[in-house]
C-alpha positions as CSV (number, residue, x, y, z in Angstrom):
1,M,-57.0,131.7,-283.9
2,T,-55.8,131.8,-287.5
3,K,-52.1,131.9,-287.6
4,I,-50.8,135.4,-288.2
5,N,-47.6,136.5,-289.7
6,M,-46.1,138.5,-286.8
7,T,-43.6,140.3,-289.0
8,R,-46.4,142.7,-290.0
9,F,-46.6,144.0,-286.4
10,P,-44.4,146.9,-285.1
11,D,-41.9,146.2,-282.3
12,M,-43.6,147.0,-279.0
13,A,-42.0,148.9,-276.1
14,R,-42.4,148.0,-272.5
15,R,-45.3,150.5,-272.1
16,N,-47.5,151.2,-275.1
17,S,-50.8,153.0,-275.7
18,F,-53.9,151.1,-276.5
19,V,-56.8,153.2,-277.8
20,F,-60.2,151.6,-277.9
21,D,-63.4,152.5,-279.7
22,F,-66.4,151.9,-277.5
23,D,-69.6,150.9,-279.4
24,S,-69.5,147.4,-280.9
25,T,-65.9,147.1,-279.5
26,L,-65.9,147.4,-275.7
27,V,-69.7,146.8,-275.7
28,T,-71.8,144.7,-278.0
29,I,-74.2,147.4,-279.2
30,E,-74.3,150.8,-280.9
31,T,-75.4,152.6,-277.7
32,L,-77.0,155.6,-279.5
33,D,-79.0,153.4,-281.9
34,T,-80.1,151.1,-279.0
35,L,-81.2,154.2,-277.0
36,L,-83.0,155.8,-280.0
37,K,-84.8,152.7,-281.0
38,S,-86.0,152.0,-277.5
39,C,-88.0,155.3,-277.8
40,L,-89.6,154.2,-281.1
41,S,-92.5,152.0,-281.9
42,D,-92.2,152.3,-285.7
43,D,-90.2,149.5,-287.2
44,G,-89.6,151.5,-290.3
45,T,-87.8,154.2,-288.4
46,R,-85.8,151.7,-286.5
47,R,-84.6,150.2,-289.8
48,R,-83.7,153.7,-291.1
49,I,-81.6,154.3,-288.0
50,D,-79.8,150.9,-288.6
51,D,-79.1,151.9,-292.2
52,I,-77.7,155.3,-291.3
53,T,-75.4,153.7,-288.7
54,A,-74.1,151.1,-291.1
55,R,-73.4,153.7,-293.8
56,A,-71.5,155.9,-291.3
57,M,-69.5,153.0,-289.8
58,N,-68.5,151.8,-293.3
59,G,-67.3,155.3,-294.3
60,E,-70.2,156.1,-296.6
61,M,-71.6,159.0,-294.5
62,D,-70.1,161.7,-292.4
63,F,-70.4,161.3,-288.6
64,D,-71.9,164.8,-288.2
65,A,-74.7,164.1,-290.7
66,S,-75.4,160.6,-289.4
67,L,-75.7,161.9,-285.8
68,S,-78.0,164.7,-286.7
69,E,-80.2,162.5,-288.8
70,R,-80.6,159.8,-286.1
71,L,-81.4,162.4,-283.5
72,R,-84.0,163.9,-285.8
73,L,-85.7,160.6,-286.2
74,A,-86.2,159.9,-282.5
75,K,-87.0,162.3,-279.6
76,V,-84.7,161.4,-276.7
77,K,-84.4,163.1,-273.2
78,A,-81.7,163.1,-270.6
79,A,-83.5,160.5,-268.6
80,H,-83.1,158.0,-271.5
81,F,-79.3,158.5,-271.4
82,A,-79.3,158.0,-267.6
83,R,-81.3,154.8,-268.0
84,M,-78.8,153.5,-270.7
85,A,-75.9,154.4,-268.4
86,G,-77.4,152.3,-265.7
87,E,-77.8,149.3,-268.0
88,I,-74.6,149.5,-270.1
89,A,-72.6,147.1,-268.0
90,D,-74.9,144.3,-269.1
91,F,-73.7,144.8,-272.7
92,V,-69.9,144.5,-272.2
93,T,-68.3,142.4,-274.9
94,P,-67.7,138.9,-273.7
95,G,-64.1,138.3,-272.8
96,M,-63.2,142.0,-272.9
97,D,-62.6,142.1,-269.2
98,G,-59.8,139.6,-269.6
99,V,-58.3,141.7,-272.4
100,M,-58.3,144.9,-270.3
101,D,-57.1,143.1,-267.2
102,F,-54.1,141.7,-269.2
103,L,-53.2,145.1,-270.5
104,R,-53.4,146.6,-267.1
105,R,-51.1,143.9,-265.6
106,K,-48.7,144.6,-268.4
107,D,-48.6,148.3,-267.4
108,Q,-50.0,149.5,-270.7
109,E,-51.7,152.8,-271.1
110,L,-55.4,152.5,-271.9
111,F,-57.6,155.0,-273.6
112,I,-61.2,155.1,-274.9
113,V,-62.0,157.5,-277.8
114,S,-65.6,157.3,-278.9
115,G,-68.2,159.2,-280.9
116,G,-70.6,158.0,-278.3
117,F,-71.6,159.8,-275.1
118,T,-69.6,160.5,-271.9
119,E,-72.4,159.5,-269.6
120,I,-72.6,156.0,-271.1
121,V,-68.9,155.5,-271.7
122,R,-67.7,156.3,-268.2
123,P,-69.4,153.4,-266.3
124,V,-67.7,150.9,-268.6
125,A,-64.4,152.7,-268.3
126,G,-64.7,152.4,-264.5
127,L,-65.2,148.6,-264.8
128,F,-62.1,148.4,-266.8
129,G,-60.0,150.7,-264.7
130,V,-59.6,153.3,-267.4
131,P,-59.2,156.8,-265.8
132,E,-61.7,159.5,-266.6
133,G,-58.9,161.6,-268.0
134,H,-58.3,158.8,-270.6
135,C,-61.9,158.8,-271.8
136,F,-63.0,161.0,-274.7
137,A,-66.6,161.1,-275.9
138,N,-69.4,163.5,-276.7
139,D,-71.6,165.5,-274.4
140,Y,-75.2,166.0,-275.4
141,I,-77.1,169.2,-275.3
142,T,-80.9,169.6,-274.8
143,G,-83.4,172.2,-275.9
144,A,-85.9,174.1,-273.9
145,D,-88.3,171.3,-274.2
146,G,-85.9,168.8,-272.6
147,F,-85.2,166.8,-275.8
148,V,-81.6,166.1,-276.9
149,T,-80.9,168.2,-279.9
150,G,-77.3,167.4,-280.6
151,V,-73.8,167.4,-279.1
152,R,-71.4,170.2,-278.0
153,A,-69.9,171.5,-281.2
154,E,-66.6,172.5,-279.6
155,N,-65.8,168.8,-278.9
156,P,-63.8,167.4,-281.8
157,L,-65.6,164.1,-281.5
158,A,-68.8,165.8,-282.7
159,H,-67.2,166.1,-286.2
160,E,-65.8,163.9,-288.9
161,G,-62.1,163.2,-288.2
162,G,-62.6,163.9,-284.5
163,K,-60.7,160.8,-283.4
164,Q,-57.7,162.0,-285.3
165,R,-57.9,165.4,-283.6
166,V,-58.0,163.8,-280.2
167,L,-55.0,161.5,-280.9
168,R,-53.1,164.4,-282.3
169,A,-53.6,166.4,-279.2
170,L,-52.6,163.5,-276.9
171,R,-49.5,163.1,-279.0
172,E,-48.6,166.8,-278.7
173,E,-49.1,166.5,-275.0
174,N,-46.7,163.5,-274.8
175,R,-49.4,161.3,-273.3
176,L,-49.0,158.4,-275.7
177,P,-46.0,156.2,-274.8
178,G,-44.6,153.5,-277.0
179,T,-46.5,152.2,-280.0
180,V,-50.0,153.6,-280.4
181,V,-52.4,150.7,-281.2
182,M,-55.9,151.7,-282.3
183,L,-58.7,149.1,-281.9
184,G,-62.2,149.4,-283.3
185,D,-64.9,148.3,-285.7
186,G,-65.4,151.4,-287.8
187,M,-63.7,153.3,-290.5
188,S,-63.3,156.3,-288.2
189,D,-61.0,154.0,-286.1
190,Y,-59.1,152.8,-289.1
191,G,-58.7,156.5,-290.2
192,V,-56.5,157.2,-287.1
193,Y,-54.1,154.6,-288.4
194,A,-54.4,155.6,-292.0
195,D,-53.5,159.2,-291.0
196,G,-50.4,158.1,-289.2
197,L,-51.6,158.8,-285.7
198,A,-51.4,155.2,-284.6
199,G,-48.5,152.7,-285.3
200,F,-50.9,149.9,-285.7
201,F,-54.6,149.1,-286.1
202,I,-56.6,146.0,-285.0
203,G,-60.0,145.7,-286.6
204,C,-62.7,144.3,-284.3
205,G,-65.6,142.3,-285.6
206,F,-66.9,141.2,-282.2
207,S,-70.5,142.4,-282.8
208,A,-70.6,143.7,-286.3
209,V,-68.2,143.1,-289.3
210,R,-67.9,146.2,-291.4
211,P,-66.7,145.1,-294.8
212,G,-64.6,148.2,-295.4
213,V,-62.8,147.8,-292.1
214,K,-62.2,144.1,-292.6
215,A,-60.7,144.8,-296.0
216,A,-58.5,147.6,-294.9
217,A,-57.3,146.4,-291.4
218,P,-53.8,144.9,-291.2
219,V,-55.3,142.3,-288.8
220,F,-58.9,141.6,-288.0
221,M,-60.2,139.9,-284.8
222,E,-63.7,138.4,-284.5
223,T,-63.6,137.6,-280.8
224,A,-62.1,139.0,-277.7
225,A,-60.5,135.7,-277.0
226,E,-58.6,136.0,-280.3
227,L,-57.6,139.5,-279.4
228,L,-56.3,138.4,-276.0
229,S,-54.2,135.6,-277.6
230,L,-52.7,138.1,-280.1
231,L,-51.9,140.6,-277.3
232,E,-50.2,137.9,-275.2
233,T,-48.0,137.1,-278.2
234,L,-47.2,140.7,-278.8
235,L,-46.4,141.7,-275.2
236,D,-45.0,138.5,-273.8
């Protein structure tokens, strides 16, 4: 790992709060895009979905608009989500089990906050020992024809700035001990730190390097092994 100036890091308490993004962080894929593209045979539409995701993750498109547009391009049913939930453990980021095991052994509080879907996030949370009450994601809704039409609008994660709203609520409920460290690959994750709701941000380029995130992040990790080494330094 490249030598890092540790003076840029905040002092860590005995117990701190580590808040993880899900897609392209805890798992190697963007689950919604993978699910949508599995339902398509048109390569042009698949490329459009990739482009929409890249624009949203780099802060060039609102989450609400990107989600609606992707769902419009591909017709998906609840059965497709169930299938993805059954397969998602195969896409866990290499080395992330060691990261989460280390944090658990150090008695840190673990959270997952994702613009993805609860049904897909929870199986991975279970693998990592993250309680259901510490997992925050979207819940899809279906139309009369059985196709997924969107997500529950009352969920803050269905909207731009949703992660900030979730972190703000957790803070108001005194559920975030110590320093809050946000980890993720997208500008929505960096936004939590930029808005003062996390004491530190670790950019993650495990599966995809978002230029805007890499440029803005105080520190940027490209492998889970690098992240583990950093965390061992911070907490040991």
